[in-house]
C-alpha positions as CSV (number, residue, x, y, z in Angstrom):
1,M,23.4,-77.6,262.7
2,A,25.1,-74.6,261.1
3,G,28.4,-75.4,262.9
4,V,28.7,-72.0,264.5
5,S,28.4,-70.6,268.0
6,E,25.1,-69.5,269.6
7,A,26.5,-65.9,269.6
8,T,26.9,-66.0,265.8
9,V,23.4,-67.4,265.3
10,S,22.1,-64.5,267.5
11,R,24.0,-61.9,265.4
12,V,22.5,-63.4,262.2
13,L,18.9,-63.6,263.6
14,N,19.1,-60.0,264.9
15,G,20.5,-58.7,261.6
16,K,23.8,-57.4,263.1
17,M,27.0,-56.9,261.1
18,G,30.3,-58.6,261.7
19,V,29.3,-62.0,260.2
20,A,30.8,-63.3,257.0
21,E,28.3,-63.8,254.2
22,R,29.1,-67.5,253.8
23,T,28.5,-68.0,257.6
24,R,25.3,-65.9,257.4
25,S,24.0,-68.0,254.5
26,R,24.8,-71.3,256.4
27,V,22.8,-70.1,259.5
28,L,19.8,-69.0,257.4
29,E,19.9,-72.3,255.5
30,A,19.7,-74.2,258.9
31,V,16.8,-71.9,259.9
32,R,14.9,-72.9,256.8
33,E,15.7,-76.6,257.1
34,L,14.5,-76.7,260.7
35,G,11.2,-75.2,259.6
36,Y,11.5,-71.8,261.1
37,S,10.6,-68.6,259.3
38,E,13.6,-66.5,258.1
39,P,13.8,-63.4,260.3
40,V,12.7,-60.1,258.8
41,R,14.8,-57.3,259.9
42,R,12.8,-54.2,260.8
43,E,14.3,-51.1,259.1
44,N,13.8,-47.5,260.0
45,S,13.8,-46.3,256.4
46,D,13.1,-42.7,257.5
47,L,15.9,-42.3,260.1
48,V,19.5,-41.2,259.6
49,G,22.0,-40.7,262.4
50,I,24.2,-37.7,262.3
51,I,27.3,-38.3,264.6
52,T,29.2,-35.1,265.5
53,P,31.9,-34.1,267.9
54,E,31.1,-31.7,270.8
55,I,28.6,-29.1,269.6
56,D,29.9,-26.2,271.7
57,N,31.8,-25.4,268.4
58,P,29.0,-23.6,266.4
59,V,30.2,-25.1,263.1
60,F,29.2,-28.6,264.1
61,A,25.8,-27.5,265.4
62,S,25.2,-25.5,262.2
63,L,26.2,-28.3,259.9
64,A,24.1,-30.9,261.8
65,Q,21.0,-28.6,261.6
66,L,21.5,-27.9,257.8
67,I,21.9,-31.7,257.1
68,D,18.8,-32.4,259.1
69,S,16.8,-29.7,257.2
70,R,18.0,-31.0,253.9
71,L,17.1,-34.6,254.7
72,A,13.7,-33.5,255.9
73,L,13.0,-32.5,252.3
74,Y,13.2,-36.2,251.4
75,G,11.0,-37.2,254.3
76,I,13.9,-38.5,256.3
77,M,14.2,-37.8,260.0
78,S,17.6,-37.2,261.7
79,M,19.0,-38.2,265.1
80,V,21.9,-36.0,266.2
81,C,24.4,-38.0,268.2
82,V,27.2,-36.1,270.1
83,A,30.2,-38.4,270.4
84,T,33.1,-37.4,272.8
85,S,35.9,-39.3,274.4
86,E,34.3,-38.6,277.8
87,T,30.7,-39.7,277.1
88,V,29.3,-41.9,274.4
89,H,31.9,-43.0,271.8
90,E,31.4,-42.9,268.0
91,Q,31.5,-46.7,267.8
92,D,28.7,-47.0,270.4
93,Y,26.5,-44.7,268.3
94,I,27.2,-46.6,265.1
95,D,26.3,-50.0,266.8
96,R,23.1,-48.5,268.2
97,L,22.1,-47.0,264.8
98,V,22.7,-50.3,263.1
99,D,20.6,-52.1,265.7
100,L,17.8,-49.6,265.0
101,G,18.0,-50.3,261.3
102,A,18.8,-46.8,260.4
103,A,18.7,-45.8,256.8
104,G,22.1,-44.2,256.8
105,I,24.8,-42.6,258.9
106,V,26.6,-39.3,258.6
107,I,29.8,-38.8,260.5
108,V,31.2,-35.3,261.0
109,T,34.9,-35.1,261.7
110,G,34.8,-38.5,263.3
111,R,37.5,-41.0,264.3
112,Y,38.6,-41.3,260.7
113,S,40.0,-37.7,260.9
114,D,42.7,-38.9,263.4
115,L,45.6,-40.2,261.4
116,T,46.7,-42.5,264.2
117,Q,43.3,-44.4,264.3
118,D,42.4,-47.5,262.4
119,R,40.0,-46.8,259.7
120,S,39.1,-50.4,259.2
121,I,36.3,-49.9,261.9
122,Y,34.2,-48.6,259.0
123,R,34.6,-51.7,256.9
124,P,31.6,-53.6,258.3
125,L,29.4,-50.6,257.4
126,T,30.6,-50.5,253.8
127,D,30.6,-54.3,253.5
128,A,26.9,-54.3,254.6
129,H,26.2,-51.5,252.1
130,M,25.1,-49.1,254.8
131,P,24.7,-45.6,253.3
132,L,27.5,-43.7,254.9
133,V,28.9,-40.2,254.4
134,M,31.9,-38.7,256.1
135,V,32.2,-34.9,256.5
136,N,35.4,-33.0,256.8
137,G,38.7,-34.1,258.3
138,I,39.2,-36.4,255.3
139,T,41.7,-37.1,252.6
140,D,41.5,-38.4,249.1
141,N,41.6,-42.0,250.4
142,A,38.4,-41.8,252.3
143,P,36.9,-45.2,253.4
144,A,33.5,-44.1,252.3
145,P,31.9,-41.3,250.2
146,A,32.9,-38.0,251.7
147,I,32.2,-34.3,251.7
148,A,34.9,-31.9,252.8
149,V,36.0,-28.3,252.7
150,D,39.5,-27.7,251.1
151,E,41.3,-26.7,254.2
152,S,44.7,-26.5,252.5
153,S,43.6,-23.9,250.0
154,G,41.8,-22.0,252.8
155,A,45.0,-21.7,254.7
156,E,46.8,-20.5,251.5
157,M,44.1,-17.9,251.0
158,A,44.5,-16.6,254.5
159,V,48.3,-16.2,254.1
160,R,47.8,-14.5,250.8
161,H,45.3,-12.1,252.3
162,L,47.7,-11.1,255.1
163,H,50.7,-10.9,252.7
164,S,48.7,-8.5,250.5
165,F,48.5,-6.2,253.5
166,G,52.2,-6.3,254.0
167,H,52.5,-9.0,256.6
168,R,55.6,-11.1,256.5
169,R,55.8,-12.6,260.0
170,I,52.6,-14.7,260.0
171,G,51.8,-17.4,262.5
172,L,49.5,-20.4,262.4
173,L,47.4,-21.9,265.2
174,V,46.2,-25.4,264.5
175,G,45.1,-28.5,266.5
176,P,47.3,-31.5,267.0
177,S,49.0,-32.6,263.8
178,R,47.6,-36.1,264.0
179,F,44.3,-34.7,262.8
180,V,43.7,-34.4,259.0
181,S,42.3,-30.9,259.4
182,S,45.4,-29.7,261.1
183,A,47.8,-31.4,258.8
184,T,46.1,-30.0,255.7
185,K,45.9,-26.5,257.0
186,T,49.6,-26.6,257.9
187,A,50.5,-27.9,254.4
188,G,48.6,-25.0,252.8
189,Y,50.2,-22.5,255.2
190,K,53.7,-23.8,254.5
191,S,53.1,-23.7,250.7
192,A,51.9,-20.1,250.8
193,M,54.7,-18.9,253.1
194,E,57.4,-20.6,250.9
195,N,55.9,-19.1,247.7
196,L,55.3,-15.6,249.1
197,V,57.8,-15.0,251.9
198,G,60.4,-17.4,250.8
199,E,60.7,-19.4,254.0
200,V,58.8,-21.1,256.7
201,D,59.7,-20.5,260.4
202,P,58.6,-23.7,262.3
203,S,58.5,-21.7,265.5
204,L,55.5,-19.8,264.1
205,I,53.4,-22.9,263.8
206,I,51.8,-23.8,267.1
207,E,49.6,-26.8,267.8
208,T,47.0,-26.4,270.5
209,L,43.5,-27.4,271.6
210,F,40.5,-26.8,269.3
211,T,39.0,-24.2,271.7
212,A,39.1,-20.5,272.4
213,E,41.3,-21.1,275.4
214,G,43.7,-23.1,273.2
215,G,43.8,-20.3,270.7
216,Q,44.4,-17.7,273.4
217,A,47.4,-19.7,274.9
218,A,49.0,-20.4,271.5
219,A,48.4,-16.8,270.3
220,A,50.1,-15.4,273.4
221,A,53.2,-17.4,272.4
222,L,53.1,-16.2,268.8
223,I,52.8,-12.6,270.0
224,E,55.9,-13.0,272.0
225,R,57.6,-14.2,268.8
226,G,56.8,-11.0,267.0
227,V,54.1,-12.0,264.5
228,T,51.9,-9.3,263.0
229,G,49.4,-11.7,261.6
230,I,47.7,-14.9,262.9
231,V,45.9,-17.6,260.9
232,A,43.7,-19.6,263.3
233,G,42.3,-23.1,262.6
234,S,38.8,-22.2,263.6
235,D,36.7,-19.2,264.5
236,L,36.8,-20.2,268.2
237,M,40.6,-20.3,268.2
238,A,40.6,-16.9,266.4
239,L,38.5,-15.4,269.2
240,G,41.0,-16.7,271.7
241,A,43.8,-15.1,269.7
242,I,42.0,-11.7,269.8
243,R,41.7,-12.0,273.5
244,A,45.4,-12.8,273.8
245,A,46.2,-9.7,271.7
246,R,44.1,-7.5,274.0
247,Y,45.7,-9.0,277.1
248,A,49.0,-8.1,275.6
249,G,47.9,-4.5,275.1
250,L,47.5,-4.8,271.3
251,V,44.8,-3.5,269.1
252,V,43.2,-5.7,266.4
253,P,43.9,-5.1,263.5
254,D,46.1,-2.0,264.0
255,D,48.9,-3.9,265.8
256,I,48.1,-7.5,264.8
257,S,45.7,-9.1,262.3
258,V,43.7,-12.3,263.0
259,I,41.9,-14.6,260.6
260,G,39.6,-17.5,261.6
261,F,38.3,-20.5,259.8
262,D,34.7,-21.8,259.5
263,G,32.6,-18.7,258.9
264,T,30.1,-19.4,261.6
265,A,27.3,-16.8,262.2
266,M,29.0,-15.5,265.3
267,A,32.0,-14.2,263.2
268,T,29.9,-11.1,262.1
269,F,29.1,-10.2,265.7
270,T,32.5,-10.4,267.3
271,D,34.5,-7.3,268.2
272,P,35.9,-6.6,265.6
273,P,33.9,-8.6,263.1
274,L,36.1,-11.6,262.2
275,T,37.9,-12.1,258.9
276,T,37.4,-15.8,258.2
277,L,37.4,-18.6,255.7
278,R,33.7,-19.6,255.4
279,Q,32.7,-23.2,254.8
280,P,29.8,-23.4,252.3
281,L,27.8,-25.4,254.8
282,G,24.5,-25.2,252.9
283,R,26.0,-26.7,249.8
284,M,27.9,-29.2,251.8
285,A,24.7,-30.3,253.6
286,A,22.9,-30.7,250.2
287,A,25.8,-32.8,248.9
288,V,25.6,-35.0,252.1
289,A,21.9,-35.6,251.6
290,N,22.3,-36.3,247.9
291,S,25.0,-38.8,248.6
292,L,22.9,-40.7,251.1
293,I,19.9,-40.8,248.7
294,D,22.1,-42.0,245.9
295,Q,23.6,-44.8,248.0
296,R,20.2,-46.0,249.1
297,G,19.2,-46.5,245.5
298,H,22.5,-47.9,244.3
299,T,22.6,-51.5,243.1
300,G,26.0,-51.5,241.3
301,D,29.5,-52.2,242.4
302,H,30.0,-51.2,246.0
303,T,33.7,-52.0,245.9
304,A,34.5,-48.9,243.7
305,A,36.7,-46.3,245.3
306,P,34.5,-43.8,247.1
307,R,34.5,-40.2,245.7
308,V,35.5,-37.3,247.9
309,H,33.8,-34.0,247.0
310,F,35.9,-31.0,248.1
311,F,34.4,-27.6,248.5
312,A,36.4,-24.4,248.3
313,P,36.1,-22.1,251.3
314,E,35.2,-18.4,250.8
315,L,37.4,-15.6,252.3
316,V,35.0,-13.3,254.1
317,V,36.9,-10.0,255.0
318,G,35.9,-8.5,258.3
319,L,37.6,-5.9,260.4
320,S,40.0,-8.2,262.2
321,S,42.6,-8.0,259.4
322,G,44.4,-4.9,258.0
323,P,47.7,-3.5,257.0
324,A,50.8,-4.6,258.8
325,P,52.1,-2.1,261.4
326,I,54.7,0.3,259.9
327,A,57.1,-0.1,262.8
328,P,57.8,-3.5,264.3
329,R,56.8,-4.0,268.0
330,A,59.6,-3.6,270.6
C-alpha cells in the first residue's frame, strides 16, 4: 500500500534511520489507514554512548571517564564503546546505539579524524537530529558540533619552548599525515620552525605509529640525524623517544630534550617527569556534556553550520626538557 519494500517498512516500524522523510510519512499513513496503531519508539533518554579508540592510551580513558562523570551530574548514564579496526567498528556501535534509542553519541577521535574517509556516514545522525558531539581530530568544517584541543598552537608552543633553551635542530614525531591531529601538529611545528629557525628540514619530521614503540623507532632515526630536541605527538610517543635516547647512550635532558602531548597523569611519574602539552580534559568534558544537553533541547534550525570549540593546551614544564648541549654530538 505504501509502494515500498518490506525492508523499508521494517526500518520505519523499528525507528531506524536511512529512510527519507517523505517515504517514512507514506508508510506511517498506510499504517493508520489499515487501522494499526502507529509504533512508539522506545528511547533510552538517560543513556549516551561514548565511542573511543583503543584505551591503552591513557588520554582516551581519562577523557571517557571525565565525560561520563560530567553526564552523571545530569542524570545521564554512559556506555563506553571501544572501536578498533580489529574488533567492533565505529559504525557498528553507532547502529547499535541508534537501535537502543540512545539519547546521544560522543565520538572521540573517530573515523572523521581520517582525512581519507567519507564523512557523509554521519549525515543520517544529523538528519535525524541525534545529539552528536565529536571530540578531537577535527577541523573547522566539522560535520557535527565538536570539541577539540588546538594541536597546531600546542606544537608551536613546544618548538618555542625548546628554541628558548637554545635548540635549533628540533625533530617532530607524529602519526600518519592522513589524520587531522598529525596534519595540524605538523602545520604548527612548521610555522614555528620557519619563524624561529628560518627553515624547515623535512627529514626531521617522521610519521610513525601512535604508540610508545612507534615513538621509539622514529626517535632513533631522529637521533641519528643529530637533533637535540624532539616534539612528540603524544605522551606515549614521548616515552618511546626517551627510551630510544637511553638506548643510544644519551641522557635526557642533558643530551637531548623531549616534549610530549596530552598531559596525562603518568607524565608526572615518568623518569624524568615529562614536559608536555596538557589537554584541558576537565573543561573539554564539561563542554561535551553541555553540547549534548543543548542539542537535546534544541528545536531550531538543525541545518546551521555546527560550531567547533577549540581549547588551548597548557605547556607543563617537567624535567625532560632543558638547555641545548653546548657541543654538538659526534
